[in-house]
C-alpha positions in Angstrom: 0.0 0.0 0.0 1.3 3.5 -0.9 2.4 5.4 2.1 0.9 8.9 2.4 1.8 12.0 4.3 -1.2 11.3 6.6 0.2 7.9 7.4 3.5 9.4 8.6 1.7 12.1 10.5 -0.5 9.5 12.3 2.6 7.3 13.1 4.4 10.2 14.8 1.4 12.1 16.2 2.2 15.3 14.2 0.3 17.4 11.7 0.3 16.7 7.9 1.7 20.2 7.5 4.7 19.3 9.7 5.4 16.2 7.6 5.2 18.2 4.4 7.6 20.8 5.7 10.2 18.2 6.7 10.0 16.3 3.4 10.2 19.5 1.3 13.0 21.0 3.5 10.9 23.9 4.5 11.1 26.0 7.7 8.6 26.1 10.5 9.5 22.9 12.5 12.4 22.0 14.8 15.4 20.1 13.6 14.7 17.1 16.0 11.2 16.8 14.6 12.4 17.1 11.0 15.0 14.4 11.6 12.4 12.1 13.2 10.0 12.6 10.3 12.6 11.9 7.7 13.7 8.7 9.4 10.1 7.5 9.8 9.3 8.3 6.2 12.3 6.2 5.1 11.4 3.4 7.4 7.8 3.3 6.2 8.9 3.3 2.5 7.5 6.7 1.6 7.9 7.8 -2.0 7.1 11.3 -3.1 4.1 11.3 -5.5 5.0 12.5 -9.0 2.5 15.2 -9.7 1.7 17.1 -12.9 2.4 20.3 -10.9 4.8 20.9 -8.0 3.4 20.8 -4.5 2.7 24.3 -3.1 5.4 25.8 -1.0 4.7 25.9 2.7 4.7 29.6 3.6 4.6 31.4 6.9 2.0 32.6 7.4 -0.4 30.3 5.6 -4.0 31.2 5.0 -7.3 29.4 4.6 -10.4 31.5 3.7 -13.9 30.6 4.8 -16.7 32.0 2.7 -20.0 32.3 4.5 -22.4 32.5 1.6 -26.1 33.6 1.9 -28.7 33.4 -0.7 -31.9 34.4 1.2 -30.6 34.6 4.8 -33.4 32.5 6.2 -31.0 29.8 7.5 -27.5 31.1 7.5 -27.6 33.6 10.4 -25.7 34.5 13.5 -26.7 31.4 15.4 -25.0 29.0 17.8 -25.0 26.4 15.0 -22.8 28.2 12.6 -20.7 29.7 15.4 -19.8 26.2 16.5 -18.9 25.1 12.9 -16.6 28.2 12.6 -15.1 27.4 16.0 -14.2 24.0 14.7 -12.6 25.5 11.6 -10.6 28.0 13.7 -9.4 25.4 16.2 -8.1 23.0 13.5 -6.4 25.9 11.6 -4.5 26.9 14.8 -3.6 23.3 15.5 -1.8 22.9 12.1 -0.4 26.4 11.8 -2.9 28.0 9.4 -4.5 31.4 9.8 -8.2 31.7 9.0 -9.8 34.6 7.0 -13.6 34.9 6.9 -15.6 36.6 4.2 -19.4 37.1 4.3 -21.1 37.0 0.9 -24.7 37.5 -0.1 -25.5 36.4 -3.6 -27.3 38.9 -5.8 -27.8 39.6 -9.5 -26.0 43.0 -9.4 -22.7 41.6 -8.1 -22.1 38.5 -10.1 -18.5 37.9 -9.3 -18.4 38.5 -5.6 -17.2 34.9 -4.8 -14.5 34.9 -7.4 -13.2 38.2 -6.0 -12.5 36.6 -2.7 -9.7 34.4 -4.0 -6.1 35.7 -4.3 -2.6 34.0 -4.5 -1.9 34.2 -0.8 -4.8 31.9 -0.1 -3.8 28.2 0.2 -7.4 26.9 0.0 -11.0 27.8 0.6 -13.9 26.4 2.6 -17.4 27.4 1.5 -20.5 27.3 3.7 -23.1 26.5 1.1 -26.1 25.7 3.2 -28.5 27.9 1.2 -27.1 27.3 -2.3 -28.5 25.2 -5.2 -26.6 23.7 -8.1 -27.1 26.8 -10.2 -25.5 29.0 -7.6 -22.0 27.5 -7.6 -20.7 28.5 -11.0 -18.1 30.9 -9.5 -16.9 28.3 -7.0 -16.4 25.8 -9.8 -14.3 28.3 -11.8 -11.7 28.7 -9.0 -8.5 26.6 -9.3 -7.5 26.6 -5.7 -8.1 23.6 -3.3 -11.7 23.8 -2.0 -14.0 22.1 0.5 -17.8 22.6 0.6 -19.7 22.2 3.9 -23.3 21.7 4.7 -24.5 21.0 1.1 -24.1 18.2 -1.4 -23.6 19.0 -5.1 -23.1 17.0 -8.2 -19.8 18.9 -8.5 -16.7 16.7 -7.8 -15.4 18.6 -4.8 -14.4 17.7 -1.2 -17.6 17.9 0.9 -18.5 17.6 4.6 -22.1 17.0 5.5 -24.4 16.1 8.3 -25.8 12.6 8.2 -29.3 13.9 7.9 -30.9 10.6 7.0 -29.6 8.9 10.1 -30.5 11.8 12.4 -34.2 11.9 11.3 -34.4 8.1 11.4 -33.1 8.2 15.0 -35.8 10.7 16.0 -38.7 8.7 14.4 -37.5 5.4 15.7 -37.2 6.9 19.2 -40.8 8.0 19.1 -41.9 4.6 17.8 -40.0 2.9 20.7 -41.9 5.1 23.1 -45.2 3.9 21.8 -46.1 6.7 19.4 -47.9 5.7 16.2 -49.2 9.0 14.9 -46.1 11.2 14.2 -46.4 14.5 12.5 -43.6 16.6 11.0 -42.8 20.3 11.5 -41.3 21.1 8.1 -39.3 24.2 7.2 -41.0 26.4 4.6 -37.6 27.3 3.3 -36.1 24.4 1.4 -32.4 23.6 1.7 -30.5 20.4 1.2 -30.5 19.5 4.9 -34.2 20.0 5.3 -35.0 18.1 2.1 -32.9 15.1 3.3 -34.5 15.1 6.7 -38.0 15.2 5.4 -37.2 12.4 2.9 -35.9 10.3 5.8 -39.0 11.0 7.9 -41.2 9.6 5.1 -39.0 6.6 4.6 -38.9 5.9 8.3 -42.7 6.1 8.7 -43.1 3.7 5.8 -40.5 1.3 7.1 -42.2 1.2 10.5 -45.6 0.5 8.9 -47.1 3.7 10.1 -49.5 6.0 8.3 -48.0 9.3 7.2 -49.9 12.2 8.9 -50.2 14.3 5.8 -52.5 16.8 7.5 -49.9 17.3 10.2 -46.9 17.9 7.9 -46.8 21.6 8.9 -44.7 24.2 7.0 -43.1 26.6 9.4 -40.4 29.3 9.1 -37.0 27.9 10.2 -36.6 30.6 13.0 -37.9 30.5 16.5 -40.2 33.6 16.1 -41.3 32.6 12.6 -42.1 29.1 13.6 -44.0 30.4 16.7 -46.2 32.7 14.6 -46.8 30.1 11.9 -47.7 27.4 14.4 -50.2 29.7 16.2 -51.9 30.3 12.9 -52.1 26.6 12.2 -53.4 25.8 15.7 -56.1 28.4 15.5 -57.7 26.6 12.5 -57.8 23.0 13.7 -59.4 20.8 16.3 -56.7 20.6 19.0 -57.8 17.2 20.3 -57.1 15.6 16.9 -53.3 16.4 16.9 -50.8 13.5 16.6 -49.2 12.3 19.8 -45.8 13.5 18.6 -43.9 15.7 16.1 -40.4 15.7 14.6 -39.1 19.1 13.7 -36.6 20.0 10.9 -34.4 21.8 13.5 -34.4 23.0 17.1 -35.4 26.5 16.2 -38.6 25.2 14.6 -39.2 22.9 17.6 -38.9 25.7 20.1 -41.1 28.1 18.2 -43.7 25.3 18.0 -43.3 24.5 21.7 -44.1 28.1 22.6 -47.2 28.1 20.4 -48.4 24.8 21.9 -48.0 26.3 25.4 -50.0 29.4 24.4 -52.9 27.2 23.2 -52.8 25.1 26.5 -51.3 22.0 25.0 -49.0 20.4 27.5 -45.6 18.9 26.4 -45.0 16.0 26.6 -48.3 14.9 28.2 -50.4 15.8 25.2 -47.8 16.2 22.4 -44.2 15.0 22.4 -41.6 16.8 20.4 -38.1 16.1 19.0 -35.8 18.6 17.3 -32.5 18.3 15.4 -29.2 20.0 16.0 -28.9 20.1 19.9 -28.6 23.8 20.2 -27.5 25.1 23.7 -31.1 26.3 24.6 -32.4 22.7 24.4 -31.1 22.0 27.9 -32.8 25.0 29.5 -36.2 25.3 27.8 -39.2 23.9 29.7 -39.4 21.0 29.3 -35.8 20.3 28.1 -35.9 19.3 24.4 -35.1 15.8 23.2 -33.1 16.3 20.0 -30.6 14.8 17.6 -27.1 16.1 18.3 -25.2 17.3 15.3 -21.4 17.5 15.9 -21.1 21.0 14.6 -17.4 21.7 15.5 -16.4 18.3 14.0 -17.9 19.5 10.7 -15.4 22.4 10.8 -12.5 20.3 11.9 -13.0 17.7 9.2 -13.4 20.4 6.5 -9.9 21.8 7.4 -8.4 18.3 7.4 -9.7 17.5 3.9 -8.6 20.9 2.6 -5.0 20.5 3.9 -4.8 17.1 2.3 -5.6 18.6 -1.0 -3.3 21.6 -0.5 -0.4 19.3 0.3 -1.2 16.9 -2.6 -1.8 14.1 -0.2 -5.0 12.9 -1.9 -5.9 11.6 -5.4 -9.6 12.0 -5.3 -12.3 14.2 -3.8 -14.2 12.9 -0.7 -17.7 13.3 0.6 -17.8 12.9 4.3 -20.9 12.7 6.6 -20.5 13.6 10.2 -22.6 11.3 12.4 -25.5 12.1 14.8 -26.7 10.8 18.1 -30.1 11.1 19.8 -30.0 13.1 23.1 -33.0 12.1 25.3 -34.4 14.8 27.6 -38.0 15.4 28.8 -40.1 16.5 25.8 -41.1 12.9 24.8 -43.7 10.9 26.7 -43.3 7.2 27.0 -46.8 5.9 26.0 -45.7 2.3 26.9 -45.6 3.3 30.5 -49.3 4.4 30.4 -51.5 1.9 32.2 
């Protein structure tokens, strides 16, 4: 098997960047470390890959740029979710000796080249937060020749990508409700469609079908993906229905929607979880302190950022031969917003 820079780095417990600096006789590391890396590379049988273009020089300082791209601004906002993703990127950059630059971009027809304008020769690579984008929005990104990683959106484009395992997360939520005895499970669906929400809703339908349940079409409720928007939309919905006919449980596209709906339920005298159980997705910090604490599906937000930097540096250093699409796993966090119907005598 071909020995890669990452193999040497893992063997010694150092960064890929340090291995590259040693093998390319660059500064930035101590002589003892350099000597140990060179000896280990020789022992492991490392052979430098012959590339059509030389590996980029390791400079000091080295820069990665993060593009936070908005299209409509209904999802990409100053929230704890995206703050945690960026924290993961910043932490990993510091760990391996890169500096992070951040640019905020809102796509519009007047400024058609705003993404392309963010790239310059001092940038080693770019990470793009593409949560709100569609296939037709990525032309500028595809034209750039620098190493790139896309996060939070899957494209047909052959590019390194880090995603949430949305299918598993929603399946965990539905199956948890099923295990707790719920057979009528509705869905609080974002009225703003993005890749993540589409994937989660698709998984909801598939999970309902797999478990042999009837899909509660009447109770697939479109709500704005913000706390206040979901609250207002849910109040309007509740004002027009028979409250005693609600499903016993709902899964929400995200925690913001779940909390907005929870506030509306309370205002209409609907007790959670005694009358309606509720599960969100993301595990935002407020989930622990709302009343009742919200059962949710934890998304490892900082890990998304860390993995994006790792994939990008592999490409910067020429230590990969193909693009990768990585899904970061999820786990159900059980709190107090789901009633166990099996325990009812």
